C-alpha positions in Angstrom: 0.0 0.0 0.0 1.2 3.6 -0.7 0.3 6.9 0.9 1.5 10.5 0.7 3.0 11.7 3.9 1.2 14.8 5.3 4.2 17.2 5.7 5.5 19.8 3.2 8.3 17.4 2.2 5.6 14.9 1.2 7.0 11.6 -0.2 5.4 8.5 -1.4 5.8 5.8 1.3 5.2 2.1 0.5 4.3 -0.3 3.3 3.1 -4.0 3.4 0.8 -5.4 6.0 1.7 -9.1 5.9 -1.4 -10.0 8.0 -1.8 -12.3 11.0 -4.1 -12.4 14.0 -1.6 -11.3 16.6 0.4 -8.4 17.8 1.6 -6.1 14.9 5.3 -5.8 14.5 6.6 -2.8 12.5 10.0 -3.6 10.9 12.3 -0.8 9.8 15.2 -1.4 7.5 18.7 0.1 7.6 20.1 2.9 5.5 20.5 2.1 1.8 18.4 -1.0 2.2 14.7 -1.7 1.8 11.9 -3.7 3.4 12.8 -6.9 1.6 15.6 -7.2 4.1 13.0 -8.5 6.6 11.7 -11.4 4.5 13.3 -14.1 6.7 12.0 -12.5 9.9 8.5 -11.9 8.4 8.1 -15.6 7.6 9.0 -16.6 11.2 6.8 -14.0 12.8 3.8 -15.1 10.7 4.5 -18.7 11.9 4.1 -17.4 15.4 0.8 -15.7 14.6 2.1 -12.2 14.7 1.2 -9.5 12.2 4.5 -8.2 10.6 4.3 -4.8 8.8 7.2 -3.6 6.7 7.8 -0.2 5.0 10.5 1.7 3.1 11.9 4.6 5.1 12.1 7.9 3.4 15.7 8.5 2.4 15.6 10.7 -0.7 14.2 14.1 -1.7 15.9 16.1 1.0 13.2 15.0 3.4 15.1 13.2 6.2 14.8 14.2 9.8 14.2 12.0 12.8 10.9 13.8 13.4 9.7 13.0 9.9 10.8 9.4 10.2 8.9 9.1 13.5 5.9 10.7 11.9 6.0 8.0 9.2 6.1 5.2 11.8 3.2 6.9 13.6 1.2 7.0 10.4 1.7 3.3 10.0 0.9 2.6 13.6 -2.4 4.5 13.4 -3.5 2.2 10.6 -3.0 -0.7 12.9 -5.1 0.8 15.7 -6.2 -0.1 18.3 -3.2 -2.5 18.7 0.1 -1.1 19.9 2.8 -2.4 17.6 6.2 -3.7 18.5 8.7 -1.6 16.6 12.0 -3.2 15.5 14.7 -1.7 13.3 18.1 -2.5 11.9 20.9 0.0 11.8 19.3 3.4 10.9 15.9 1.8 11.5 17.1 0.6 14.9 17.9 4.3 15.8 14.3 5.2 14.8 13.0 2.4 16.9 15.0 3.7 19.8 13.6 7.2 19.5 10.1 5.7 19.2 10.6 4.0 22.6 11.2 7.5 24.1 8.0 8.9 22.6 5.4 6.1 22.6 4.1 3.4 24.9 4.8 0.2 23.0 5.3 -3.5 24.1 8.9 -3.5 22.8 11.3 -1.5 20.8 14.2 -3.4 19.3 17.4 -1.8 17.9 19.5 -4.2 15.9 23.0 -2.9 15.8 22.2 0.7 15.2 25.1 2.5 16.8 26.3 5.2 14.5 29.9 6.4 14.1 32.5 7.9 16.5 32.3 11.7 16.7 34.9 12.5 19.4 38.4 11.3 20.4 36.7 10.2 23.7 35.0 7.4 21.8 38.1 5.1 21.5 38.7 2.8 24.4 42.3 1.8 25.0 43.8 3.6 22.0 47.1 5.3 22.9 46.6 8.2 20.5 42.9 8.7 20.3 43.1 12.1 18.5 45.2 10.6 15.7 42.9 7.5 15.6 39.8 9.8 15.3 41.4 11.7 12.4 42.1 8.4 10.6 38.5 7.2 11.1 37.0 10.5 10.0 39.2 10.5 6.9 38.1 7.0 6.1 34.4 7.8 6.6 34.8 10.9 4.5 36.2 8.9 1.6 33.3 6.4 1.9 30.8 9.3 1.8 32.2 10.5 -1.5 30.1 7.9 -3.2 26.9 9.0 -1.5 24.3 11.5 -2.8 23.6 14.6 -0.8 20.3 13.2 0.6 22.1 10.3 2.2 24.8 12.5 3.5 22.1 14.4 5.3 21.1 11.2 6.9 24.6 10.6 8.1 24.8 14.1 9.5 21.6 13.4 11.5 23.1 10.2 12.8 26.3 12.0 14.0 24.2 14.6 15.8 22.1 12.0 17.6 22.9 11.2 21.3 21.8 7.5 21.3 22.8 6.9 24.9 20.5 9.8 26.0 17.8 8.3 23.9 18.3 4.9 25.6 17.8 6.5 29.0 14.5 8.1 27.8 12.8 4.8 26.9 9.3 4.6 28.3 9.1 0.8 28.0 11.1 -2.3 27.1 14.0 -1.5 24.8 16.4 -4.2 23.6 19.6 -3.3 21.7 21.9 -5.8 20.1 25.6 -5.5 19.5 27.3 -7.8 17.0 30.7 -9.1 18.4 32.2 -9.6 14.9 34.2 -6.5 14.1 33.5 -4.3 11.1 37.0 -2.9 11.1 37.9 -4.9 8.0 35.7 -2.7 5.9 37.9 0.3 6.6 41.4 1.2 5.3 44.2 -0.3 7.4 45.1 3.0 9.0 41.5 3.2 10.5 41.1 -0.4 11.6 42.8 -0.3 15.0 41.0 2.9 15.9 37.7 1.4 14.8 38.2 -1.6 17.0 38.8 0.8 19.9 35.5 2.5 19.0 33.8 -0.8 19.1 35.2 -1.5 22.5 34.0 1.9 23.8 30.5 1.3 22.3 30.2 -2.1 24.0 31.5 -0.7 27.3 28.9 2.1 27.2 26.1 -0.3 26.3 27.0 -2.5 29.2 27.0 0.5 31.5 23.6 1.6 30.3 22.2 -1.9 30.7 23.4 -1.8 34.4 21.9 1.6 35.0 18.6 1.7 33.1 15.8 -0.8 34.1 14.0 -0.6 30.7 17.2 -1.3 28.7 18.5 -4.7 27.8 21.7 -5.4 25.9 22.0 -8.6 23.7 25.5 -9.3 22.5 25.3 -11.5 19.4 27.8 -13.7 17.6 27.1 -11.9 14.3 28.2 -9.0 12.3 26.1 -5.9 11.6 23.3 -7.7 9.8 22.0 -9.7 12.7 18.5 -10.0 11.1 19.9 -11.7 8.0 22.6 -13.8 9.8 20.4 -15.0 12.6 16.7 -14.3 12.0 15.7 -16.9 14.7 17.6 -14.9 17.3 15.8 -11.7 16.2 12.4 -13.5 16.5 13.3 -14.9 19.9 13.9 -11.3 21.1 10.5 -10.2 19.7 8.5 -13.2 20.8 8.0 -12.3 24.5 6.2 -9.1 23.5 3.7 -10.9 21.3 1.3 -11.6 24.1 1.0 -15.3 23.9 
């Protein structure tokens, strides 16, 4: 189904209600991906009697902000009324799910490995020269961004400006965040790999600290890389299942 979003940056949004008698589960894909990413999870949720709903996030046309993304999720959720949906997202979609948890009362919000990038030399745990490491990582990310259009660069700037750990503390209900333990450092130039691993250590340390301090927050460390929903869809469904109400 398609609908026009109601703001002045109106875009055509496509969503699919896969049906089912149980709790709706809104599934948000990562940046540069689309809703077909969720096919393995959709099949498993339907087997449990849940009602999976997928849609393609707005990423083009100069229309990205967190507020507009949340408004799109809200528009989908209203079509599922009166049920309160579980909201699960991967990467960029996981960040949207995290912000949703701070705004709405929902049975569960699930962020699958949506952690952003380092934005400060303070984000490198155990690295002797964090300032130099940060410069190397920023240079590598800038080179990668050269292949992106301006709309997607706007998304990346929004990610860099987002304080996820503050968002975790604002969760109004259950929020589960996964962290893949297989490093992504190999995707970067050699000069940025050691700093990136230090950033991964810092992120995991902060996630563990948050889990110890925030009752609504749960951390799940997975034996996967970034694409946990594709690598281990059974695990993803096991995280969602307790919120499905029987």
